[in-house]
N, C-alpha and C positions, 0 to 999 in steps of 0.2 A: 169610185174610190181607187186610189193608186195602190198597185199591188207591191208588197215587199219582197216577194219571192219570184225567181225566175222559173217560168213553167217547164222549161226543159231540164232544169236541175230537179224539179219535182219528178219528172219522168225518170231521171237517172236514179233518184232515190227509191222509186218504185221498183225499178229493175234491180237495185241493189238488194232489196228484200227478196224478190222473187228468185234471183240467181243464187241466193244462199239456200233458200228452202228447197228449191228445185233440185238440189243435190240428191234428194230422195230417189230420183230417177236413175241414179248411178249405183243403186244398191246391189245390182247384179255383180258389180266389180268386187264387192265385199263378200259375196256368198261363199265362194270356195275358200278364201282365207279363213273365214270364221268357222267353216266346217272342219278344216284341217287343223286349226289351232284349238278348237273347243270340243271337237268330236260330235258336234251336232249333226242331224240328218238334213238332207236338202229340204224336206217338208218343213222341219222346225225352223230353219233359217228363213225360208220363204214366208212363213207366217208373221215374221217380224215386219216385213214390208207390207203384207196385207193389213195388219193391224194398224200400221202408220197411215195408210190410205183411208182405212175405216174411220179412224179418230180425226183425220183431216176433214172428212165430210161431216161427221157429227159435230165437231168443235165449230166448224164453219156455220152449221145449221143453227146451233143453240147459243152461239156467242156473237152472232151477227148483230144482234140488237146492242150488245156491250160495245162492239166496235163503233157503231153509230153514235152511241151516247158519250163515249169517252174521246172519240176523235182519232185520227190516223196517228198522231204522235204517240199517245199513251198506249194505243192498242199495238202499235209497232214495237214498242219497247217490251210489252208483255209477250209478243211473239218471239222477240229475241231472247227473252228470259227462258221461256219454255223450250225453245229449240235448242239453245245453248245447254240447258240443263239436261235435255234428252241426249245430246251428243257426249257430254261429260259423263252422265249416268251410264251410257253404253260402254264407255271405257272401263268404268268401275265394274259393271256387270261381267265383262269379258275377263277382267283381272280375277273375278271370283268364280268364273266358269258357271254362271248362273243363267239359265234360260228364262226363268220368270222375271228376273231383274232386267234382262235384255228386252223382253216384251214390254215391261212397264216403262223403261227408259226410252227406247227408241220408238216403240209402238204407240204408248199412250201419251206420255209427256212430250216426246218429240212431235207426235201426231197432232197434239193440241197446238203446238207452235206453228206447225204447217198450216192448220186451218185458219188460225187467227191471222197469220202472216199473209195468207193467200188473198183474203178478202180486204185486208187493211187499205192497200193503195187504190183499189178499183173505184170506189165512190168518189175519192178525191180527184182522180185523173179525169173522170167523166165530167166533173164540175169545171176543171181547168180547160177542157177541150169540148165545149157544148156543141160545136159544129162538126166535130170529127171524133165522135164517141168510139167508133170501131178502131180507129188508128190508136187512140189514147190507150184503150185497154189492151189492144193487141201488143203494144210496145212493152208493157209490163208483163203480161202473160207469156210473151215470147221469151222473156228471160227465164221463166220456169222451164220451158221447153229446151232451151239451149244449155241450161245448167249442167246437164249430164256430160256434154262435150268437154266442159272444163273440169268438173269434179271427177270424172272417171280416171283420166290420166293423172290428175294430181294425187288421188287416193292410192293409185298404183305406185307411184313414186314415193309417197310418204311411207307406205307399208314396206316397200323394199329397203328403204334408207333407215327408217326409225322403228318400224314395227306396227302391228296391228292396233294395239291399245293406244299408242302414242299418235297414231293417225287421227283417231277420234278426239283426242285432247287438243291437238294442233288445229284441226278444222273447227272444232267446237269454239275455241277461242277466237279464231279468225272470223267465223260467221257472227259471233256476238258483237264484234267490233264493227263489221260492215252494216249489220242489221240496226245497230244502235245508232250509228251515224246517219243512216238513211231515214230512220224514224224521226230523229230530232229535226230533220229538214222538212218533213211532210206537213202540210197543212192545207185546208181548203182555201179557195179564193175568197177574198173579202167582198161579199155582196150584200148590200142592205136588203132586208126583207120587205121593208115598206118605204113608200116614198109619198111625199106630200102632193095633194091635188085639191087646191082650194082649202076648205075646212075639214077634208076627209083624208083618211089613209087608204091607199089602194095597193094591191098586190102587184108586183112586177110580173110581166109575162112568164119569165123563167121560173117563177115560184108557183105558178098555177098548175093544176092538173097533176097533183102529187098524191101517191097513195102510200099509206102505212104498210107495214109487213102484214098485219092482221087483215087489212082490206085486200091485199094482194092474195092472201091465201084463201079468201072467199071467193075467188074468181076461177072458173074452169080453166082459163088460159094458163094459170100457174101450174096446174097439174099436167096439162098438155105439154108445157115446156120441160117439166120435170121428166115426163116420159121420154121425150125425144133426146134429152140430154143423157138420160140413163141408157138408152138404146145405143147411142153413138159411142159412149164410153165403154159399155160392156163389150161390144163387138171389136172396137178398136183396141182396147187393152188385152182382149183375149188373143187377138192377132199379134200384138207386141210380145206377148208371153211366149209364143211358139214360132216366131219368125225365123230364127236361126235353124232349129231342128227341122222345121217344116222345109226350108229351103234345101237342107242336106237330104232329106228323105225323098221329096217330091221331084226336084230337078237335079238332085245329085251334086249339089254344090260342095266344094271342099269347106272345111271348118274355117279356113282363112278368108275364103270368098264370102261365106255367111257372115263372118265378123265385120268385114268390110261393108256389107250391105246393112248391118245393124247400125253402123256408124253413120251412114247416109240417112237411115231412118230417123236417128236423133237429130240430124241437121234439119230434115224436112218437117219434123214434128214442131220444131221451133219456128222454122221459116214459114210454115203454113199457117201459124197463128197470126203473124203480122200481115202476110199477103191476103189472106181471106178477110181478116177484120178490116183492112183497108178497102178491099173491094166492096164490102158490106155498106160502107158509107155511101157508095154510088148505086149499088143494086138494091140496098134495103136489107134489113136483116131477115125479113120473111122470105124474100126470093132467095137469099143466100142459103138458107136452111133447106129450102126446096131443092136447090142445086146440090147441096151436100148429099142428100138422101137418094136423089136420082142417079148421081154418080156412083154412090156406094152400092146401090142395088145391082147395077151393071158390073162394078169392079169385083164384088164378092162372087157374083155368079160366074164370071169368066175365070176368076181365080181358081175356082173349085175344079176346073177341067184343063187348065193350061199346062203345057209341058215345055214350052220354050222358055229358056232362062231369062232372056231379055224382057219378054212380055210379063213374066212372073214378077220380076223386080219393079217393072213399071207400074203394075197394078197395085202392088203393095205400096209403093211410094205415093201414088194418087190417094189411096185409102188413108194413109197417115197424115197427109196434108189436111184432108177433111176432118180427121180425128182432132188434130191440133186446132184447126179453125173452129171447131164446135166449142171449144174452150173459150177462145178469145172473143167470139161474136156474142156469147150469151149475156155477159154484163151490159153490152150496148143494147142488146134486144130487150132486156128487162128494163133498162131506163127508157126505151121507146114506149113501153107499155105502161109502166108504173111511175115514171119520173125518177128523180135522184134523191128525194128526201130521205128514204131509208133503203137506199140501193144496197149497201153492204149486208143489211139484215135480210133482204129479199134474196140476194145472190148467195148468202150463206145457206138459206133454206133449200135452194136449188141444188147446192153442192152436196147435199145428203145423197143425191143420186150417185156422185162420184164414190163416195165411201162404200156404198153397196155394190156398185159396179166393179170396184177394184177387187172384190171377192168373188162376185158372180161371174165375171168374164172368164178368168183363168179356170175356175171351178167347172163352169159349164162346158168349156172346150175340152178339159181333161176327161170329164165324165163321158162325153159323147165319143171322144177318140178311143177311150178304154173299151167301150161297147162295140164300136164299129171298126176300129184300127184304121180309120181313114180321116183325113182332114177335110175331105170333100163335103161330107154330110154336114159338118159344123158350118162350113162356108155357105152352103145352100140355106142352112137355117138362119144365119146372119143376114143373108140377102133377103130372106122372107120378112125378118124383123124390120128391116128398112122400108119394106113396102107399107107396113103399118105406120111407121113414122112419117113417111112421105104423105100419107093420107091426112095424118094429124097436122103436118106443116101446111098443107094446102088449105085446110079448114081455118087454121090460124091466119093465113094470108088474107082471107076475105072477111075476117071479123073485125068490127070497128074497134078503135082504141078504147082500152078499158079504164084509162085514167079519169079521175074525178074532174068534173067541170065546175 
C-alpha cells in the first residue's frame, strides 16, 4: 500500500517532540536563578528535577498502554498539553513563591508530559524502519540528549532579557507549538494485517511473533532488561550529578574548565545515542549491551584512581557515551525480543527504571561521599554493579528469542 507520509519527516517530527521535552536536562541552568529569586535551598530546587524524572518513568510505565491504544498523534498532543501546562504552571508557581506548586507543575504535570512524550514516537519509528531499528530510535532519542545544548543557552538569554517567570511562559508556548506540529504529522506506516491466500487469510511475516505487554512482563528477560537499564542509568546519572565538582576536587580543574567539560558531556550524551544505536544494528543489541558493561567496568574502575587530567576526561566521556547509548538501544532491543505490537507499552514499563534511578543515583552517590569523603569508593561500587549487569547481559545473549511463534 502506498505511503502518504515521508518517513524522514516522521523522524523530524519525533525529534521535534524529544528535543522539546529533553530541555529537562538543562534544569541545572535554572537552579541558581530560582534559588536567588525564590529563596529556596539547593535541595528544594533539585527535588523539582528529581520529581520530574520520577514521574517521567511512572507515567511512561502506566500510560504506555494508552499510547499504543490512542496512537502517536493523540498521545503526542496529550504530551504537548501536559508539558506545556507544566511549564506555564511553573511560571505561576514562581510568581506565587510556592514550592508545592512548583513540585506539582514542573515535577508532576510536566513529568507526565515527559513520560508520554518520550515513548510516543518510538514504536512508530521502529515500524517505519524495520531493518534499521537501532538507527531509527537513536535518531529520536538523540534529540532528547542534545536538547540541553540548545535549551541551556536559550534559557540563560531569556532569563537575562525578560526574567525568570517570563522564560517559562515563552518556552512553554514555544514547546507546545513544536510538539503539536510534530504530533499532528506522526502516524504509523500503513501495513495490512492480513493478506489473501486461496480461500484463507494468513498473517504477514512482520505481524508474526508479537507479544503483548502482559505477555512480556511474564518473561524473566523483561526483568533482566529492567535491571541492566536501571544499573546503567543509576551509575551514569550519579556521575552526571557530580562531574563538575569531582573534576575540580580530584584533578584540580578550574570552574571554567569543568564547565567546558560538562558541555562536551552533553554533546557526547546525545552523540552516543545515535552512534551506539547505529552500531547495534550491525553488532546486535545483545552484543552491544555486553560491550557497554565491559567498557564501563574498566572505565569506572580506572576513574577511581586516575590523577591525569586528560585521562580523567577521556574516561568520563567514554562512560557518558555508553550511558546515552543504553537509552537509545533499549527500544530496539525490546522490539527484537517482543515485536512491535505493543512496543510503547513495554518500553514504558522498562522506563520505570529511569524514574527510580533518577533518585537512586544522586542519592546513593551523595550518601557514600558524605560517609567516606571520597568519590573513589562510589566509583568502585559502580564498577562492581556493572560486573553483575555484564553477567546478566551474557545470559541474555545466549537465551533464545522469547517472541510468540
